[in-house]
C-alpha positions in Angstrom: -98.8 -69.7 69.8 -102.0 -68.8 71.8 -103.8 -71.9 70.6 -100.7 -74.2 71.9 -100.9 -72.2 75.2 -104.6 -72.8 75.3 -104.3 -76.3 74.7 -101.6 -76.8 77.5 -104.1 -75.0 79.9 -107.1 -77.2 78.9 -105.0 -80.4 79.3 -103.8 -79.4 82.7 -107.4 -78.5 83.8 -108.5 -81.9 82.5 -105.7 -83.8 84.3 -106.7 -82.1 87.5 -110.2 -83.4 87.2 -109.0 -87.0 87.1 -108.7 -89.3 90.2 -105.2 -89.0 91.9 -104.3 -92.7 90.7 -105.0 -91.6 87.2 -103.2 -88.3 87.4 -100.1 -90.1 88.7 -100.2 -92.4 85.5 -100.4 -89.3 83.2 -97.8 -87.5 85.1 -95.4 -90.4 84.8 -96.0 -91.3 81.4 -96.2 -87.9 79.7 -94.3 -85.5 82.1 -91.6 -87.9 83.4 -91.4 -89.8 80.0 -91.5 -93.2 81.8 -92.6 -96.4 79.9 -95.3 -98.8 81.2 -92.8 -101.2 82.7 -91.1 -98.3 84.6 -94.4 -96.9 85.9 -95.4 -100.5 87.0 -92.1 -101.1 89.0 -92.5 -97.5 90.7 -96.1 -98.0 91.9 -96.1 -101.7 92.4 -98.7 -102.9 89.9 -98.5 -104.9 86.8 -97.7 -103.5 83.3 -101.1 -104.5 82.1 -102.7 -102.5 85.0 -100.7 -99.4 83.8 -101.8 -99.9 80.4 -105.5 -100.1 81.6 -105.3 -97.2 83.7 -103.5 -95.0 81.1 -106.3 -95.9 78.6 -108.9 -95.0 81.3 -107.2 -91.6 82.1 -107.0 -90.7 78.5 -110.7 -91.6 77.8 -111.8 -89.6 80.9 -109.6 -86.7 79.8 -111.3 -86.9 76.3 -114.7 -86.8 77.7 -113.8 -83.7 80.1 -112.5 -81.9 77.2 -115.3 -83.0 74.8 -117.9 -81.8 77.4 -116.2 -78.5 78.0 -116.1 -77.8 74.2 -119.7 -78.5 73.9 -120.6 -75.9 76.5 
């Protein structure tokens, strides 16, 4: 249980370090459970742009978490 809780805290902290536009994509995709088409319609960008931003956000989160774990 504690490990799961710690992971949630770590993910929340990583999300807060992202630029606001990437935070928004993560929020809609994972917390609001919207698909890429729905996100694109809400923020008025193409589905491909949503896909790219989501990939970029996840990559940045990975780097943030990886760097934290190395310290």
